[in-house]
Structure formats: structure tokens, C-alpha cells
All heavy atoms as an XYZ file, in Angstrom:
779
protein
N     184.306     29.558    -91.409
C     185.196     30.697    -91.573
C     185.619     30.772    -93.034
O     186.007     29.792    -93.643
C     186.406     30.518    -90.672
C     187.358     31.660    -90.715
S     188.649     31.401    -89.482
C     189.784     32.615    -90.002
N     185.525     31.956    -93.581
C     185.888     32.120    -94.979
C     187.401     32.131    -95.127
O     188.144     32.432    -94.209
C     185.290     33.413    -95.523
O     185.815     34.505    -94.820
N     187.837     31.775    -96.330
C     189.276     31.764    -96.589
C     189.766     33.188    -96.779
O     188.989     34.125    -96.955
C     189.585     30.939    -97.827
O     189.191     31.642    -98.980
N     191.071     33.337    -96.744
C     191.677     34.659    -96.945
C     191.349     35.169    -98.344
O     191.069     36.339    -98.538
C     193.193     34.587    -96.705
C     193.450     34.265    -95.233
C     193.883     35.878    -97.118
C     194.889     34.016    -94.895
N     191.330     34.245    -99.323
C     191.018     34.652   -100.693
C     189.621     35.256   -100.774
O     189.405     36.262   -101.431
C     191.113     33.455   -101.646
C     192.513     32.963   -101.861
C     192.565     31.854   -102.880
C     191.926     30.614   -102.307
N     192.116     29.423   -103.131
N     188.653     34.620   -100.083
C     187.284     35.131   -100.107
C     187.197     36.490    -99.427
O     186.471     37.379    -99.872
C     186.338     34.136    -99.448
C     186.168     32.875   -100.260
C     185.395     31.796    -99.528
O     185.178     31.926    -98.312
O     185.031     30.816   -100.185
N     187.944     36.656    -98.328
C     187.931     37.944    -97.634
C     188.498     39.035    -98.518
O     188.088     40.181    -98.442
C     188.722     37.849    -96.326
C     187.998     37.069    -95.248
S     188.788     37.179    -93.643
C     190.154     36.060    -93.841
N     189.467     38.676    -99.368
C     190.066     39.653   -100.263
C     189.259     39.818   -101.543
O     189.588     40.663   -102.380
C     191.503     39.236   -100.613
C     192.489     39.203    -99.438
C     193.823     38.620    -99.885
C     192.685     40.591    -98.865
N     188.214     39.003   -101.711
C     187.378     39.111   -102.889
C     187.975     38.484   -104.129
O     187.599     38.816   -105.244
N     188.914     37.575   -103.948
C     189.568     36.941   -105.091
C     189.345     35.429   -105.016
O     190.186     34.682   -104.522
C     191.049     37.248   -105.094
C     191.351     38.703   -105.287
C     192.834     38.957   -105.279
C     193.116     40.431   -105.491
N     194.531     40.726   -105.430
N     188.239     34.975   -105.526
C     187.948     33.547   -105.500
C     188.632     32.812   -106.648
O     188.898     31.633   -106.545
C     186.447     33.318   -105.559
C     185.733     33.809   -104.333
C     184.251     33.528   -104.422
C     183.562     34.037   -103.172
N     182.131     33.829   -103.211
N     188.910     33.520   -107.735
C     189.448     32.856   -108.925
C     190.969     32.941   -108.960
O     191.566     33.578   -109.811
C     188.862     33.491   -110.185
N     191.614     32.323   -107.999
C     193.071     32.286   -107.987
C     193.523     30.907   -107.546
O     192.802     30.209   -106.839
C     193.671     33.363   -107.056
O     195.089     33.239   -107.093
C     193.199     33.201   -105.635
N     194.683     30.529   -107.978
C     195.231     29.235   -107.592
C     196.053     29.319   -106.309
O     196.541     28.311   -105.832
C     196.108     28.680   -108.719
C     195.294     28.312   -109.928
O     194.115     27.986   -109.818
N     195.902     28.382   -111.085
N     196.225     30.514   -105.779
C     197.024     30.683   -104.580
C     196.285     30.151   -103.365
O     195.104     30.420   -103.176
C     197.358     32.159   -104.362
C     198.209     32.826   -105.434
C     198.365     34.308   -105.120
C     199.555     32.159   -105.534
N     197.005     29.431   -102.521
C     196.401     28.941   -101.287
C     196.509     30.029   -100.214
O     197.279     30.988   -100.351
C     197.133     27.684   -100.820
O     198.442     28.008   -100.406
N     195.737     29.852    -99.148
C     195.827     30.797    -98.035
C     197.247     30.817    -97.478
O     197.770     31.871    -97.118
C     194.844     30.417    -96.930
C     193.404     30.736    -97.307
O     193.189     31.405    -98.339
O     192.510     30.318    -96.566
N     197.887     29.652    -97.419
C     199.260     29.571    -96.912
C     200.206     30.401    -97.767
O     201.045     31.138    -97.238
C     199.715     28.109    -96.899
C     201.128     27.920    -96.426
C     201.514     26.447    -96.479
C     202.972     26.255    -96.109
N     203.370     24.831    -96.195
N     200.053     30.321    -99.074
C     200.903     31.090    -99.977
C     200.670     32.586    -99.811
O     201.616     33.374    -99.763
C     200.645     30.668   -101.437
O     200.937     29.276   -101.550
C     201.509     31.446   -102.401
N     199.413     32.966    -99.692
C     199.086     34.384    -99.510
C     199.702     34.902    -98.213
O     200.294     35.988    -98.176
C     197.558     34.602    -99.525
C     197.008     34.301   -100.921
C     197.202     36.015    -99.088
C     195.500     34.237   -101.006
N     199.591     34.117    -97.142
C     200.156     34.533    -95.851
C     201.678     34.620    -95.937
O     202.277     35.595    -95.460
C     199.704     33.578    -94.727
C     200.523     33.795    -93.462
C     198.230     33.776    -94.437
N     202.322     33.642    -96.540
C     203.781     33.679    -96.667
C     204.245     34.882    -97.476
O     205.218     35.547    -97.117
C     204.303     32.381    -97.287
C     204.325     31.244    -96.292
O     204.441     31.459    -95.098
N     204.206     30.020    -96.788
N     203.549     35.174    -98.563
C     203.900     36.346    -99.372
C     203.685     37.642    -98.590
O     204.489     38.577    -98.678
C     203.086     36.389   -100.663
C     203.531     35.346   -101.671
O     204.577     34.699   -101.440
O     202.829     35.167   -102.674
N     202.599     37.689    -97.833
C     202.309     38.879    -97.029
C     203.373     39.083    -95.954
O     203.833     40.205    -95.725
C     200.917     38.769    -96.389
O     199.939     38.590    -97.421
C     200.571     40.019    -95.590
N     203.768     37.990    -95.289
C     204.816     38.097    -94.271
C     206.127     38.592    -94.884
O     206.815     39.433    -94.290
C     205.026     36.745    -93.575
C     203.933     36.320    -92.600
C     204.153     34.884    -92.145
C     203.862     37.258    -91.409
N     206.466     38.092    -96.057
C     207.699     38.544    -96.719
C     207.608     40.024    -97.084
O     208.576     40.782    -96.909
C     207.967     37.703    -97.966
N     206.463     40.448    -97.569
C     206.268     41.859    -97.904
C     206.345     42.756    -96.675
O     206.916     43.852    -96.706
N     205.753     42.266    -95.572
C     205.794     43.044    -94.332
C     207.224     43.150    -93.802
O     207.608     44.190    -93.247
C     204.873     42.406    -93.287
C     203.408     42.486    -93.659
S     202.369     41.583    -92.504
C     202.065     42.880    -91.333
N     208.011     42.108    -93.963
C     209.410     42.152    -93.526
C     210.176     43.200    -94.332
O     210.969     43.977    -93.774
C     210.054     40.774    -93.660
N     209.925     43.245    -95.638
C     210.591     44.250    -96.477
C     210.164     45.663    -96.091
O     210.997     46.571    -96.006
C     210.261     44.003    -97.946
O     210.794     42.784    -98.366
N     208.875     45.849    -95.857
C     208.379     47.175    -95.465
C     208.954     47.586    -94.111
O     209.314     48.754    -93.903
C     206.847     47.169    -95.416
N     209.079     46.621    -93.200
C     209.662     46.921    -91.887
C     211.112     47.356    -92.021
O     211.547     48.290    -91.332
C     209.562     45.692    -90.968
O     208.216     45.389    -90.704
N     211.851     46.698    -92.887
C     213.242     47.103    -93.136
C     213.297     48.534    -93.665
O     214.165     49.322    -93.272
C     213.911     46.153    -94.125
C     214.325     44.853    -93.489
O     214.598     44.808    -92.301
N     214.377     43.800    -94.279
N     212.379     48.870    -94.549
C     212.357     50.223    -95.106
C     212.016     51.252    -94.029
O     212.640     52.322    -93.962
C     211.345     50.297    -96.252
N     211.041     50.941    -93.181
C     210.686     51.872    -92.098
C     211.841     52.017    -91.114
O     212.113     53.115    -90.627
C     209.429     51.414    -91.358
C     208.148     51.771    -92.068
C     207.179     50.805    -92.332
C     207.886     53.083    -92.454
C     206.003     51.123    -92.983
C     206.710     53.423    -93.103
C     205.772     52.432    -93.364
O     204.613     52.765    -94.007
N     212.537     50.915    -90.800
C     213.671     50.995    -89.884
C     214.775     51.884    -90.477
O     215.311     52.761    -89.790
C     214.232     49.604    -89.580
C     215.482     49.586    -88.707
C     215.206     50.228    -87.347
C     215.986     48.152    -88.544
N     215.091     51.668    -91.741
C     216.125     52.493    -92.387
C     215.707     53.957    -92.415
O     216.524     54.847    -92.130
C     216.385     51.979    -93.806
N     214.443     54.213    -92.734
C     213.967     55.595    -92.780
C     214.022     56.232    -91.399
O     214.392     57.405    -91.255
C     212.547     55.642    -93.343
N     213.663     55.455    -90.369
C     213.708     55.981    -89.001
C     215.132     56.364    -88.612
O     215.366     57.413    -88.003
C     213.162     54.933    -88.008
O     211.818     54.604    -88.364
C     213.196     55.445    -86.580
N     216.087     55.525    -88.966
C     217.473     55.785    -88.585
C     218.115     56.904    -89.397
O     219.001     57.608    -88.904
C     218.298     54.503    -88.742
C     217.903     53.347    -87.816
C     218.679     52.098    -88.177
C     218.091     53.720    -86.362
N     217.679     57.095    -90.635
C     218.351     58.045    -91.527
C     217.725     59.433    -91.570
O     218.389     60.384    -91.972
C     218.393     57.485    -92.949
C     219.325     56.301    -93.072
C     219.356     55.770    -94.482
C     220.302     54.576    -94.569
N     220.338     53.999    -95.897
N     216.462     59.539    -91.174
C     215.811     60.838    -91.307
C     216.355     61.820    -90.272
O     216.799     61.430    -89.184
C     214.278     60.706    -91.182
O     213.687     61.932    -91.581
C     213.861     60.387    -89.756
N     216.325     63.100    -90.626
C     216.948     64.116    -89.779
C     215.981     64.742    -88.784
O     216.387     65.153    -87.699
C     217.556     65.208    -90.655
N     214.720     64.819    -89.134
C     213.800     65.554    -88.265
C     213.131     64.623    -87.250
O     212.777     63.485    -87.572
C     212.698     66.237    -89.091
O     211.911     65.239    -89.730
C     213.294     67.171    -90.131
N     212.937     65.108    -86.032
C     212.282     64.293    -85.009
C     210.859     63.893    -85.381
O     210.397     62.794    -85.034
C     212.275     65.191    -83.770
C     213.289     66.226    -84.013
C     213.411     66.385    -85.505
N     210.162     64.774    -86.094
C     208.781     64.473    -86.471
C     208.726     63.259    -87.419
O     207.875     62.378    -87.275
C     208.116     65.688    -87.142
C     207.938     66.869    -86.227
C     209.194     67.746    -86.120
O     210.184     67.468    -86.828
O     209.181     68.678    -85.303
N     209.629     63.249    -88.398
C     209.660     62.112    -89.327
C     210.140     60.838    -88.635
O     209.638     59.748    -88.901
C     210.537     62.431    -90.536
C     209.909     63.346    -91.585
C     210.907     63.634    -92.699
C     208.645     62.727    -92.161
N     211.126     60.984    -87.725
C     211.573     59.813    -86.959
C     210.394     59.203    -86.208
O     210.212     57.987    -86.179
C     212.670     60.190    -85.969
C     214.042     60.270    -86.540
C     215.070     60.414    -85.437
C     216.445     60.650    -86.001
N     216.991     59.524    -86.712
N     209.565     60.051    -85.580
C     208.400     59.569    -84.829
C     207.400     58.895    -85.763
O     206.859     57.835    -85.438
C     207.730     60.737    -84.090
C     206.484     60.331    -83.318
C     206.767     59.294    -82.242
O     207.820     59.328    -81.595
N     205.858     58.344    -82.072
N     207.159     59.494    -86.923
C     206.214     58.921    -87.882
C     206.690     57.549    -88.373
O     205.929     56.573    -88.337
C     206.039     59.858    -89.082
C     205.168     59.325    -90.220
C     203.721     59.214    -89.774
C     205.300     60.213    -91.442
N     207.952     57.462    -88.792
C     208.464     56.182    -89.300
C     208.545     55.140    -88.187
O     208.254     53.965    -88.400
C     209.844     56.376    -89.947
C     209.805     57.189    -91.210
C     210.811     58.110    -91.481
C     208.786     57.036    -92.131
C     210.786     58.863    -92.646
C     208.752     57.778    -93.293
C     209.750     58.700    -93.546
N     208.932     55.569    -87.001
C     209.000     54.649    -85.866
C     207.617     54.108    -85.518
O     207.454     52.922    -85.216
C     209.610     55.368    -84.660
O     209.612     54.515    -83.547
N     206.624     54.967    -85.563
C     205.244     54.539    -85.285
C     204.773     53.530    -86.326
O     204.143     52.513    -85.995
C     204.320     55.761    -85.272
O     202.986     55.358    -85.128
N     205.079     53.808    -87.593
C     204.696     52.872    -88.660
C     205.421     51.540    -88.514
O     204.835     50.469    -88.746
C     204.998     53.473    -90.027
C     204.041     54.588    -90.376
O     202.983     54.739    -89.762
N     204.404     55.389    -91.355
N     206.697     51.576    -88.102
C     207.456     50.345    -87.877
C     206.837     49.530    -86.739
O     206.665     48.312    -86.863
C     208.915     50.668    -87.559
C     209.799     49.475    -87.186
C     209.854     48.454    -88.318
C     211.202     49.962    -86.818
N     206.473     50.196    -85.655
C     205.855     49.502    -84.520
C     204.540     48.842    -84.938
O     204.254     47.691    -84.571
C     205.614     50.492    -83.363
O     206.866     51.050    -82.975
C     204.961     49.807    -82.188
N     203.743     49.556    -85.722
C     202.478     48.994    -86.211
C     202.741     47.782    -87.098
O     202.071     46.754    -86.988
C     201.683     50.046    -86.980
C     200.349     49.530    -87.494
C     199.574     50.601    -88.252
O     199.955     51.760    -88.274
N     198.479     50.205    -88.862
N     203.741     47.888    -87.965
C     204.069     46.794    -88.879
C     204.530     45.559    -88.093
O     204.158     44.428    -88.416
C     205.154     47.236    -89.858
C     205.461     46.261    -90.970
S     204.148     46.084    -92.190
C     204.113     47.716    -92.882
N     205.319     45.766    -87.039
C     205.789     44.647    -86.219
C     204.623     43.949    -85.533
O     204.590     42.711    -85.441
C     206.804     45.137    -85.182
C     208.137     45.625    -85.727
C     208.978     46.231    -84.612
C     208.880     44.492    -86.409
N     203.663     44.715    -85.054
C     202.486     44.117    -84.408
C     201.670     43.299    -85.385
O     201.214     42.188    -85.062
N     201.468     43.840    -86.583
C     200.705     43.111    -87.601
C     201.448     41.839    -88.029
O     200.831     40.786    -88.222
C     200.459     44.020    -88.802
C     199.518     45.162    -88.497
C     199.452     46.208    -89.594
O     200.152     46.049    -90.623
O     198.710     47.185    -89.421
N     202.768     41.935    -88.158
C     203.567     40.772    -88.546
C     203.489     39.697    -87.468
O     203.340     38.503    -87.772
C     205.017     41.182    -88.784
C     205.862     40.132    -89.432
N     206.426     39.094    -88.723
C     206.219     39.951    -90.722
C     207.101     38.325    -89.557
N     206.991     38.823    -90.778
N     203.546     40.107    -86.205
C     203.461     39.139    -85.103
C     202.102     38.440    -85.092
O     202.022     37.218    -84.894
C     203.710     39.841    -83.774
N     201.037     39.196    -85.322
C     199.698     38.601    -85.329
C     199.537     37.624    -86.488
O     198.992     36.522    -86.314
C     198.640     39.707    -85.413
N     200.012     38.002    -87.661
C     199.896     37.115    -88.824
C     200.773     35.875    -88.648
O     200.377     34.758    -89.010
C     200.271     37.871    -90.101
C     199.921     37.214    -91.424
C     198.431     36.891    -91.510
C     200.323     38.103    -92.586
N     201.956     36.055    -88.064
C     202.834     34.907    -87.797
C     202.178     33.940    -86.811
O     202.254     32.719    -86.984
C     204.172     35.377    -87.224
O     204.877     36.107    -88.174
N     201.549     34.479    -85.793
C     200.878     33.630    -84.806
C     199.765     32.814    -85.466
O     199.609     31.626    -85.182
C     200.309     34.485    -83.676
C     199.665     33.665    -82.571
C     199.147     34.536    -81.443
O     199.632     35.664    -81.258
O     198.235     34.060    -80.741
N     198.992     33.458    -86.358
C     197.952     32.724    -87.067
C     198.559     31.607    -87.904
O     198.057     30.476    -87.918
C     197.143     33.655    -87.975
C     196.002     32.952    -88.691
S     195.338     33.871    -90.075
C     196.543     33.507    -91.326
N     199.663     31.899    -88.610
C     200.310     30.887    -89.452
C     200.852     29.732    -88.613
O     200.780     28.572    -89.032
C     201.434     31.531    -90.267
N     201.355     30.040    -87.430
C     201.847     28.981    -86.537
C     200.675     28.140    -86.040
O     200.742     26.906    -86.021
C     202.636     29.591    -85.360
C     203.960     30.160    -85.871
C     202.877     28.550    -84.265
C     204.710     30.997    -84.849
N     199.569     28.785    -85.666
C     198.390     28.047    -85.191
C     197.824     27.124    -86.262
O     197.292     26.066    -85.959
C     197.313     29.011    -84.700
C     197.695     29.667    -83.399
O     198.529     29.160    -82.651
N     197.101     30.815    -83.118
N     197.923     27.545    -87.522
C     197.429     26.709    -88.622
C     198.491     25.719    -89.107
O     198.259     24.984    -90.052
C     196.960     27.590    -89.782
C     195.700     28.376    -89.452
C     195.139     29.036    -90.670
C     193.803     29.674    -90.386
N     192.700     28.733    -90.444
N     199.673     25.768    -88.456
C     200.805     24.892    -88.780
C     201.325     25.095    -90.194
O     201.848     24.183    -90.821
C     200.455     23.423    -88.516
C     200.146     23.169    -87.052
C     199.869     21.705    -86.741
O     199.892     20.881    -87.661
O     199.624     21.416    -85.564
N     201.160     26.322    -90.714
C     201.767     26.675    -91.993
C     203.224     27.019    -91.775
O     204.036     26.935    -92.686
C     201.050     27.875    -92.621
C     199.643     27.595    -93.049
C     199.097     26.369    -93.334
C     198.608     28.543    -93.231
N     197.790     26.523    -93.679
C     197.457     27.849    -93.631
C     198.525     29.915    -93.091
C     196.244     28.473    -93.896
C     197.331     30.547    -93.365
C     196.209     29.823    -93.762
N     203.537     27.470    -90.568
C     204.901     27.752    -90.153
C     205.160     26.906    -88.918
O     204.347     26.887    -87.999
C     205.096     29.245    -89.817
C     204.837     30.124    -91.029
C     206.492     29.496    -89.270
C     204.838     31.613    -90.720
N     206.290     26.201    -88.914
C     206.619     25.343    -87.773
C     208.011     25.718    -87.262
O     208.994     25.030    -87.560
C     206.566     23.862    -88.177
O     207.395     23.679    -89.327
C     205.158     23.423    -88.514
N     208.097     26.803    -86.490
C     209.407     27.318    -86.104
C     210.186     26.424    -85.150
O     211.405     26.569    -85.044
C     209.079     28.659    -85.440
C     207.688     28.527    -84.981
C     207.011     27.618    -85.964
N     209.517     25.521    -84.461
C     210.207     24.683    -83.477
C     210.505     23.283    -84.004
O     211.023     22.454    -83.275
C     209.379     24.597    -82.193
C     209.099     25.955    -81.603
C     207.816     26.484    -81.619
C     210.130     26.728    -81.081
C     207.562     27.740    -81.110
C     209.890     27.989    -80.578
C     208.601     28.493    -80.585
O     208.354     29.743    -80.093
N     210.181     23.037    -85.267
C     210.437     21.723    -85.847
C     211.928     21.567    -86.159
O     212.643     22.547    -86.381
C     209.619     21.563    -87.129
C     209.665     20.163    -87.691
C     208.719     20.010    -88.875
O     208.348     21.016    -89.482
O     208.363     18.869    -89.167
N     212.365     20.347    -86.196
C     213.754     20.021    -86.535
C     214.133     20.721    -87.850
O     213.406     20.638    -88.838
C     213.847     18.496    -86.693
C     215.203     18.025    -87.102
O     215.953     18.731    -87.746
N     215.516     16.812    -86.713
N     215.275     21.421    -87.898
C     215.667     22.142    -89.127
C     215.752     21.245    -90.359
O     215.439     21.684    -91.471
C     217.038     22.722    -88.776
C     217.048     22.822    -87.297
C     216.205     21.675    -86.796
N     216.169     19.999    -90.188
C     216.244     19.098    -91.345
C     214.847     18.841    -91.913
O     214.664     18.805    -93.138
C     216.903     17.795    -90.954
C     218.383     17.947    -90.649
C     219.010     16.662    -90.138
O     218.310     15.652    -89.997
O     220.219     16.696    -89.864
N     213.863     18.659    -91.038
C     212.493     18.454    -91.509
C     211.950     19.709    -92.185
O     211.233     19.622    -93.188
C     211.576     18.053    -90.357
C     211.835     16.650    -89.870
O     212.469     15.857    -90.565
N     211.367     16.339    -88.679
N     212.282     20.884    -91.630
C     211.834     22.134    -92.253
C     212.421     22.265    -93.654
O     211.723     22.659    -94.593
C     212.261     23.330    -91.404
C     211.500     23.460    -90.113
C     211.871     24.730    -89.371
O     212.107     25.774    -89.990
N     211.919     24.655    -88.053
N     213.695     21.938    -93.784
C     214.346     22.030    -95.090
C     213.735     21.037    -96.074
O     213.477     21.381    -97.236
C     215.850     21.780    -94.942
C     216.691     21.947    -96.193
C     216.552     23.355    -96.756
C     218.156     21.650    -95.888
N     213.454     19.821    -95.622
C     212.839     18.817    -96.480
C     211.445     19.256    -96.931
O     211.091     19.141    -98.107
C     212.764     17.471    -95.753
C     212.190     16.315    -96.549
C     213.039     16.031    -97.790
C     212.081     15.065    -95.680
N     210.650     19.818    -95.996
C     209.315     20.301    -96.357
C     209.404     21.435    -97.377
O     208.639     21.479    -98.343
C     208.569     20.790    -95.111
C     207.993     19.696    -94.265
C     207.213     20.300    -93.108
C     206.596     19.216    -92.256
N     205.862     19.794    -91.100
N     210.334     22.347    -97.161
C     210.500     23.466    -98.092
C     210.913     22.971    -99.471
O     210.396     23.431   -100.492
C     211.547     24.464    -97.547
O     211.107     24.939    -96.284
C     211.743     25.633    -98.486
N     211.822     22.001    -99.490
C     212.261     21.434   -100.772
C     211.091     20.764   -101.490
O     210.878     20.979   -102.690
C     213.388     20.429   -100.527
C     213.858     19.733   -101.765
C     214.587     20.411   -102.726
C     213.558     18.394   -101.976
C     215.013     19.772   -103.883
C     213.977     17.753   -103.126
C     214.709     18.441   -104.081
N     210.321     19.955   -100.763
C     209.178     19.270   -101.378
C     208.131     20.269   -101.858
O     207.542     20.096   -102.929
C     208.566     18.272   -100.400
C     209.452     17.067   -100.188
O     210.248     16.713   -101.063
N     209.351     16.437    -99.034
N     207.907     21.331   -101.072
C     206.941     22.344   -101.481
C     207.414     23.062   -102.752
O     206.612     23.331   -103.658
C     206.709     23.346   -100.358
C     205.690     24.389   -100.683
N     204.356     24.111   -100.828
C     205.833     25.702   -100.940
C     203.719     25.220   -101.147
N     204.596     26.203   -101.227
N     208.705     23.347   -102.834
C     209.216     24.018   -104.037
C     209.046     23.132   -105.263
O     208.748     23.622   -106.358
C     210.676     24.429   -103.851
O     211.505     23.301   -103.752
N     209.220     21.809   -105.088
C     209.007     20.904   -106.217
C     207.540     20.925   -106.645
O     207.235     20.918   -107.844
C     209.418     19.476   -105.838
C     210.915     19.297   -105.771
C     211.444     17.902   -105.584
C     210.564     16.841   -105.114
N     211.200     15.561   -104.796
N     206.626     20.954   -105.666
C     205.193     21.016   -105.988
C     204.866     22.285   -106.763
O     204.111     22.257   -107.730
C     204.356     20.975   -104.707
C     204.369     19.657   -103.987
C     203.670     19.737   -102.641
O     202.920     20.701   -102.402
O     203.898     18.836   -101.817
N     205.445     23.407   -106.328
C     205.187     24.682   -107.001
C     205.698     24.634   -108.432
O     205.004     25.051   -109.368
C     205.829     25.853   -106.221
C     205.800     27.140   -107.030
C     205.146     26.045   -104.891
N     206.902     24.109   -108.614
C     207.461     24.027   -109.965
C     206.632     23.100   -110.845
O     206.354     23.409   -112.002
C     208.907     23.548   -109.909
C     209.915     24.554   -109.377
C     211.288     23.917   -109.227
C     209.990     25.773   -110.280
N     206.226     21.970   -110.308
C     205.411     21.031   -111.085
C     204.057     21.614   -111.436
O     203.563     21.421   -112.545
C     205.238     19.714   -110.325
C     206.516     18.912   -110.279
O     207.395     19.086   -111.114
N     206.632     18.044   -109.292
N     203.446     22.352   -110.511
C     202.136     22.939   -110.804
C     202.257     24.032   -111.852
O     201.366     24.201   -112.674
C     201.481     23.475   -109.539
O     202.180     24.600   -109.062
N     203.355     24.794   -111.858
C     203.502     25.846   -112.868
C     203.807     25.251   -114.235
O     203.452     25.828   -115.250
C     204.576     26.850   -112.453
O     205.837     26.251   -112.421
N     204.450     24.093   -114.274
C     204.720     23.427   -115.548
C     203.435     22.847   -116.120
O     203.189     22.911   -117.317
C     205.785     22.318   -115.364
C     207.140     22.946   -115.064
C     205.869     21.430   -116.599
C     208.213     21.959   -114.669
N     202.556     22.312   -115.234
C     201.291     21.731   -115.672
C     200.339     22.785   -116.218
O     199.493     22.501   -117.043
C     200.618     20.985   -114.514
C     201.416     19.751   -114.092
O     202.240     19.263   -114.907
O     201.221     19.279   -112.955
N     200.452     24.050   -115.733
C     199.517     25.102   -116.151
C     199.958     25.776   -117.371
O     200.461     25.974   -118.165
C     199.333     26.135   -115.039
C     198.608     25.543   -113.873
O     197.781     24.650   -114.041
N     198.924     26.014   -112.685
């Protein structure tokens, strides 16, 4: 199975598949917030339907990508919160060290 980077046609990057997925999930969450706000604030029923449909699609895509990340153990939602925090802290140190080395 090819990596996400290869599927996107970007072989020359230092980003891991996990990083790409995490960034994508964060972007999808922001887009979902925007669609939700637009759905609630728009005046016309046609636009409400359009934004609501886009929000529903975004939620489905986010759920599918989250499930893949959980299956690959990039996200561990049921792990002890202290362990999750420790892993996040250690990962942030790795990211900072790698950016200093480059």
C-alpha cells in the first residue's frame, strides 16, 4: 500500500503520514465549524440546505479519516489521558528538535 504522500504525489517531504492525517483532521474540523456557522446564520432555505449538506459530507469524511488513524494507532482515544499527554509532549519535543536540526 502506498503512503499518503505518494498518493498526493509529494515524495519529497519530511512530513509523515501521521502528520498529514493530523493536519487534515484539524483542517476538516475548522471547515466543519465554518459550515455549521454558515448553516445557522444564512437566511435562505436553499443556502441552509447547501451548507448543511456540505457539513454532513465533511462529518462523514472526518469520521472515516479518524477511523483510519485509530486503526493505525496514530490516534488512541481510549488510552489513559496521562499517557496521551506524555506522548504528545514527547512528540512535540521531537518536532522541535527536528526543526532545529534542519
